[in-house]
C-alpha positions in Angstrom: 0.0 0.0 0.0 1.2 3.5 -0.8 1.9 5.5 2.3 1.3 9.2 3.1 4.7 9.8 4.6 3.3 11.2 7.8 3.5 10.0 11.4 0.0 11.3 12.1 -2.3 8.5 13.4 -5.0 9.7 10.9 -2.5 9.2 8.1 -1.3 5.8 9.4 -4.9 4.5 9.9 -5.9 5.8 6.4 -3.1 3.7 4.9 -4.9 0.6 6.2 -8.6 1.4 5.9 -8.9 4.1 3.3 -7.6 2.3 0.2 -10.1 2.0 -2.6 -12.8 -0.7 -1.8 -11.3 -1.4 1.6 -14.2 0.3 3.6 -16.7 -1.8 1.7 -14.8 -5.0 2.3 -14.8 -4.0 6.0 -18.5 -3.4 5.8 -19.1 -6.9 4.5 -17.0 -8.4 7.2 -18.8 -6.4 9.8 -22.1 -7.6 8.4 -21.1 -11.2 9.0 -19.7 -12.4 5.7 -16.7 -14.6 6.2 -16.2 -16.7 3.0 -14.6 -15.2 -0.1 -17.6 -15.7 -2.3 -19.9 -14.1 0.2 -17.6 -11.2 0.5 -17.5 -10.8 -3.3 -21.3 -10.8 -3.5 -21.3 -7.7 -1.4 -18.8 -5.9 -3.7 -19.7 -7.4 -7.1 -18.0 -4.7 -9.1 -14.6 -5.4 -7.4 -12.4 -7.8 -9.2 -11.7 -11.1 -7.4 -7.9 -10.4 -7.8 -8.3 -7.0 -6.0 -10.4 -8.5 -3.3 -7.7 -11.1 -2.6 -5.1 -8.4 -2.4 -7.2 -6.3 0.0 -7.9 -9.2 2.2 -4.1 -10.0 2.3 -3.4 -6.4 3.2 -5.9 -6.4 6.0 -4.5 -9.6 7.3 -1.0 -8.2 7.2 -2.2 -5.2 9.1 -3.7 -7.3 11.8 -7.3 -6.3 11.1 -8.5 -9.8 10.0 -7.3 -13.3 10.4 -7.7 -16.2 8.0 -8.9 -19.6 9.3 -8.8 -22.9 7.4 -12.2 -24.6 7.4 -11.2 -27.5 5.2 -8.3 -28.3 2.8 -8.1 -25.3 0.5 -11.0 -23.4 2.0 -10.7 -20.4 4.2 -12.8 -18.0 6.3 -11.9 -14.4 7.2 -12.6 -13.2 10.7 -12.2 -9.8 12.3 -9.5 -9.5 15.0 -10.1 -7.2 18.0 -8.5 -4.5 16.0 -10.9 -5.1 13.1 -13.9 -5.2 15.4 -12.9 -1.9 16.8 -13.6 -0.4 13.4 -17.3 -1.2 13.7 -18.5 2.1 15.1 -16.3 4.0 12.6 -17.7 2.2 9.5 -21.2 2.5 10.9 -20.8 6.2 11.5 -19.4 6.6 8.0 -22.5 5.0 6.6 -24.8 7.1 8.8 -23.0 10.3 7.7 -23.3 9.2 4.0 -27.0 8.5 4.5 -27.6 11.9 6.0 -25.4 14.1 3.9 -24.3 12.6 0.6 -26.6 12.4 -2.4 -30.0 11.9 -0.8 -31.7 10.2 -3.8 -30.8 7.1 -5.8 -29.2 7.8 -9.2 -29.0 5.4 -12.1 -25.3 4.6 -11.9 -25.7 3.6 -8.3 -28.3 1.0 -9.0 -27.1 -2.6 -8.4 -29.7 -5.4 -8.2 -27.1 -7.9 -7.0 -26.0 -5.8 -4.0 -29.6 -4.8 -3.2 -30.8 -8.4 -3.2 -27.8 -9.6 -1.2 -28.7 -6.9 1.4 -32.3 -7.9 1.4 -31.4 -11.5 1.9 -29.3 -10.9 5.0 -31.8 -8.5 6.6 -34.8 -10.9 6.4 -36.4 -11.2 9.8 -36.2 -15.0 10.2 -38.3 -14.9 13.4 -41.3 -13.6 11.4 -41.2 -16.4 8.8 -43.8 -19.1 8.5 -43.0 -22.6 9.8 -42.5 -23.9 6.3 -40.6 -23.0 3.1 -41.7 -19.9 1.3 -40.3 -18.9 -2.1 -40.4 -15.3 -3.1 -39.6 -14.3 -6.7 -38.5 -10.8 -7.5 -39.0 -9.5 -11.0 -37.1 -6.2 -11.3 -37.9 -3.5 -13.8 -35.6 -0.6 -14.8 -32.4 -2.6 -14.4 -29.4 -1.0 -16.0 -28.1 -2.6 -19.1 -24.9 -3.6 -17.4 -27.0 -5.7 -15.0 -29.5 -7.0 -17.5 -28.9 -10.7 -16.5 -29.9 -9.9 -12.9 -33.6 -9.0 -13.4 -35.1 -12.1 -11.7 -34.2 -13.4 -8.3 -35.5 -16.0 -5.9 -35.5 -15.9 -2.1 -35.9 -19.3 -0.5 -37.1 -18.6 3.0 -37.0 -21.5 5.4 -37.0 -21.6 9.2 -33.5 -20.7 10.2 -32.2 -20.3 6.7 -32.5 -17.8 3.8 -31.0 -18.5 0.4 -30.7 -16.1 -2.6 -30.7 -17.6 -6.1 -30.2 -16.0 -9.5 -31.3 -19.3 -11.1 -34.7 -20.9 -10.5 -34.2 -23.2 -7.5 -37.0 -25.4 -8.7 -39.5 -24.8 -5.9 -43.1 -23.5 -6.4 -43.2 -19.7 -6.1 -45.5 -18.5 -3.2 -45.1 -14.7 -3.6 -44.1 -12.7 -6.6 -42.7 -9.1 -6.2 -42.8 -7.1 -9.4 -40.7 -4.0 -8.6 -39.1 -1.0 -10.2 -35.4 -1.3 -9.1 -35.1 2.4 -8.2 -38.3 2.3 -6.1 -37.3 -0.9 -4.3 -33.9 0.6 -3.6 -35.5 3.6 -2.1 -37.8 1.4 0.0 -34.7 -0.5 1.2 -33.0 2.8 2.1 -36.0 4.0 4.1 -36.7 6.9 1.6 -40.0 5.4 0.3 -42.6 3.5 2.3 -43.4 0.1 0.9 -47.1 0.9 1.2 -46.7 4.0 -0.9 -44.6 2.2 -3.5 -47.4 -0.4 -3.7 -50.1 2.3 -4.2 -48.2 3.9 -7.0 -47.6 0.5 -8.7 -43.8 0.7 -8.4 -43.8 -2.4 -6.2 -46.5 -5.0 -6.7 -46.8 -8.1 -4.5 -48.9 -11.1 -5.6 -49.8 -14.4 -4.0 -52.0 -15.8 -1.2 -53.4 -13.0 0.8 -51.9 -14.1 4.1 -48.4 -14.3 2.7 -48.7 -11.0 0.9 -49.9 -9.3 4.1 -47.0 -10.9 6.0 -44.4 -10.0 3.5 -43.6 -6.5 4.9 -42.9 -8.1 8.3 -40.2 -10.3 6.7 -38.6 -7.6 4.8 -36.0 -5.8 7.0 -34.7 -2.5 5.8 -31.2 -1.1 5.6 -29.5 -0.5 9.0 -29.4 3.1 8.0 -33.1 3.4 7.1 -34.2 4.8 10.4 -31.5 7.6 10.5 -33.3 10.9 10.5 -32.4 13.3 7.6 -31.1 16.7 8.4 -33.2 19.8 8.0 -31.5 21.7 5.2 -32.9 25.1 4.2 
């Protein structure tokens, strides 16, 4: 890593955590991702080569440690030094939610990241006592992500799987959604009920499941952060 040539602790810390993509890799680790493929799903535009390099740099800096789970397979875990970054990364996200670009713009839309976030924020305690399959049909997906228009969430007690290919189970609930609107719902900038009334997010299926769906759908951890009053 290139250094700043300064003894200041801000400079020294920035050499470790402020490299391009590193804060997002830390975000994924702090959200609980430990396997390489799961980490990469949270930063899909980052090359696998660069992710490998950043993980090695974080390991060398003592922020993470690599643990073997089976021959040739590894998991990445935060050390006490890495865990101490949690409030810093969370506060960075809170600041960004409040002050940086309040609305979603086209080049920020990423169905893969959105659905991965939705998957890990599902409220498992609210799920039925059986498998439920939810299919998301996304509209307004950027051309670069055109292969990511349809997703399946397989919700089972204690387990939630996200699939880009049909898992082969009957679909219980279908969510037809404009990607921008669904992203705004996720970020807490648009109520799901309002998105439904406008037709931007339509949910179809058995009435009981459709009515329960909002209870399963957790929102971004930053969704409840109040926005500043700006004249």
